[in-house]
Structures are given as C-alpha cells and as structure tokens.
N, C-alpha and C positions, 0 to 999 in steps of 0.2 A: 231155165234159162235168161227167160224175158226179166229176170232182175232187175232191179238197180245195181248201176253195183254204185258202193260210197262216194264218197267225194272225194279226190285225191290230189283235185288244184291244192294246194298249198295256204294262199289267199283266199281259198271263200269263204265264207261267209254266210252260216245260215240265217235264214229269215227269221224276223222277229215280230212280232206288233207285241203293240203295249200301250197300258192309256196310264194316259198320264194326269188327265179331270174325270169327268164328269160333259162325256161329248166328247173328250178331246181324246185321239189315240197318237199311236208314231209303228211306223212300218220303218225294219235297220238290215243291213244284210243284202244279202243278195234274196231276189226275188224272181223264181223261178220257175218251174217242175217238179224239184226237189219239195218244195216247199208247199205250191201252190195251196193244193187238198187241205194241207193243212192248217195253215192261215188262212182261208177261206171260211173252216169252221169258229177258228175262231172268230172273227167280226161278226158274222154273223150271230156269235149269240152274245159281243160285244154290243152292239146294235141295236137288239131288241129290247121292243118298246122306244128307242128314241124319236126324236121328233129332225133330231139334228145332229151333226158326224161332222168332226174332221178330222181328216188322217194326214200327218204331217210326213213325207216322204225324203228331208232331207235328206237320212241315214243312208236312203236306198244304198245301196255300191254297186250291185249290175239288176238287169234285169230280161227277160226273155218273152216272149210270147205270150208264155205261161204265163207270167208276173202281168203284163196287161192283162190276158184276159181276163185274171183275179179282179183286177181293180175294174175292169166296165160291166165285170155281175154286182158286185158295189152296190155303182151304179143304175145299173137296169132296174134292180132290183129297189132301190131308195126310190128311185120314185113312181117305180109301180103300187111303190107300199107308202106318198105324203108325204118322204120323208127327207131332207137339205141333205146332202153326201157335200161336202169340197176336200179337194186333194193341195195341200197348201206343200209349196218351198221342192216342188216336182221337179225330177231332175232333166234336165237334157234329152240322156239315153229314153226313158217314160216317152218326152214329149215325140220326138224324133221315128218313135216305133209305134206312137199313136197318132202320127200326121203320113206315114206309107201304107198303115194299116185305114188310112181314113176314118177313122173315127176315135179323131184329138174332139169335138166336140162331147164326145159321153164322157170326156173327166171333168169339164164342167158343171156347177154347180147348175138345180134343172132352174130351166129360166134367166140361164145365162147365154147370153148368142146365141138366142132364136129356138130353144130347149126347150 
C-alpha cells in the first residue's frame, strides 16, 4: 500500500531533463516527488566530467519541495566538486519556495552573492 498512485491530474506534465548542447541543459514539466530521483540520476550522469553547466528552468511548470531539493542537491554537489552550475530563467514559484526555505543563495552560482 505504500506505492504512489499514478498522476491523475490531467494538467500534469512529467518532468524531463534534456541536453541542449555542451554544458547546457533544460528541465521542463512538473518538477516534484514523482520524478525527482530519476531526474537527479540523469543530471548527475550528464554533469560528470564537466567544469561548468547551465540549466534552463523556463519550461518548469510546477515545483514542490522535492523539486527544490533536487536543484539544491545539484548546487551543493557542484560546489563540492569545483563545478560552476548556473540556473537560468528561474520561475517565480522556485524562487519563492527557495526564499521561504531560506536557501535562495544555494541556487546562485558559486561566488555570487557571497557563496
């Protein structure tokens, strides 16, 4: 009984991670619990060996705390490995969730805003 039920919201869009070019990536859809582990693994594999990466978030439709945790995990891992990671076109919902969680600075590239 602990299995999650499939999405029933007709407006939901599964999260997707896409490579746009060398070091350039895009997230789209609903970034949340249902897809966070899969997207984390896809991103980790894509970032391997890179010194710099940009992730465009313009096509993220919805986000929950698991989606924010995913972005924070990538940010922390990048800082620990010496990689520069930048989020582009951060939707207001992500910025607001990060703000109320007091983790906004972790979404900034290393060295920006005192990081």
